[in-house]
N, C-alpha and C positions, 0 to 999 in steps of 0.2 A: 643560615637562611631559614626563616621562620615561616615563609608561605604568606607573610603579610608584608604591605608597604604602608609608607606614611603618606596620609592626605593631609593637605593644608589649605586654609582659606585665610585670606585677610582682605578686608575691606576698608574703604575710606571715602570721604566726600571732598573733592577738590575744592579749593577756595574760590574758584571761578569756573565757568563753563570751558571745556576742552579747547575752543578757539581763542580763549582769552590770553594776551600775553603773559599774565602772571603765572600761568601753567604750561606756557609753550616749551619750555625747556623740559618739563617732566614728559609732556605727550610725545615731544620729539625723540625722547630716548626709549620709549616703550619697546619698539621693535628690537632695539639693541639688547635690552634687558632680556626680553623673552628669548632672543636667539642665544644669549649667553646662558640662560637656564637650560635650554634644549641641548646645549654642548656640554653641559656639566656633567661630571661623574655622578651616577646615581639618579639622574632625571629620568622619569618614567612617562609622563602625560601632564598636559594642562589643558584647562577648560578654554577653548576658543570660540565656540558658538555663542551667538546671542541667546539670552533666555527665552524660553517659549512663552506663550501668552498665560499659561497656567501658573508658571513661575512668577510673571510679573504681577498677575492677580494675587498671588500668595504673599509676595514681598514688592509691594509698590516702590520702594525705594530704588529698586534696580531700573526702574523706568527713567529715572533722573540721570542726565547725562554726566552730571557731576559725581554720581556714585560710581566708584570704581571697585571691581571685583578680580581678585587673583586666586584661582583655585588649581592646584596641582598635586601630583603624586610623585612621590620620591621613594628609592629603595630603603632609606634609613632616615633617622632623625640627623645623623651626622653628615650626610650627603646634603640634606636641605641647609643645614647650618653653615656647611662650607661655602655653598653658593650665596647664601644670605648675608654672611658676615666676613667672608675671606676672600671674596671676588671683586670684581669691578662694581658689583650690585650695591656694595656698602656705600659707594659714592652718591649713589641715588638715595639710598635709605637714610643716610645722614641728613639729606635735605628735606625729609618728608614733612617737617613742620611749616617749610615755606610754601609747599603745594597742598597741603590737607588740612582740612579743619581738625581741630582737637577732638578726639572721639569722646563721646559722653557715656561709653560702656566699652565691653569687650569688642574688639575689631579684628581678632585672629583666633584661630583654633587649628589645633593638631589632632589627628585621630588615625588609628590604624584600620586599614581595610584589606580584605583578601587579595592577593596578588591578582591582577587583571582586572579588578574593580575599578569603575569611573564613577566617581560621585558626582551626582546631579546637584543643581542649585538649591532644592529643597533640603536635601541632606547636609550640604555644606553650611548653609545659613543656619540649620537646626543646631548644628554643632557650636556656633557662637552663641546662640539662645540658650543652649545647655549650660555654658559657662556663666552667662549673665544670671540664669535662674539658679543655678545649683552650684556654682563653682567648678573648678577643674576636678578631673577624675580620669579614669582609664578611658572613658568614652569621649572626652574632649578635654585637652590639656594644652599647655604653652610651653615655650623653650624653658621657661622658669620652673615649671613643674612637670617634668616629663615623666612618661609611664612606658614601661617595656611593652614590646609588641606581645600579643597573646600567644600563648603556646597552642600550636595546631593540635586539634583533637584528632586522633587517629581513628580509622574506621575499626569496627568490630573485629575483623579478620586480622588486622596487624596487631591489635591489643592482645589477642589470645593466640599467641604463635605457638604455645605448647598444647599438645592434644588435651582435650578435656577428659578428666576421669570420671568414672560413674560412682555414685555414692552407694551402690547397692552391693 
């Protein structure tokens, strides 16, 4: 245990508004996929609230009903991988090209957060921007270019467990 969890965001723009028959199957299974995630080993949290006005001002695309955001926190990269690619979620994922426009840039990011932290929309969208602007790295990466969790920094008391000796 590192004291860190894995945050993830993925975004996409539907090919049609949520009420359109072209995306009805996708929209119809959102609850099922979210419930599956929440039951999955290693799941910690997912963003469920609508973005606040400040977030919409900073990211106008989120006001578009076709723009879909998924942000969650997991205990590890492996736990998220198991959910995304080894569960019934893969059935929906394999059909994403039917329901979503082709992205014109990065559409997902992974990053490490201290255990207990819940990323907000500005933080999460900033990780996609970081990949777009600078490429992947320890602060924002993908499954293809994974980075390990940071090593927790110990407090001064723990670091110096042996008594200090005077130099005099």
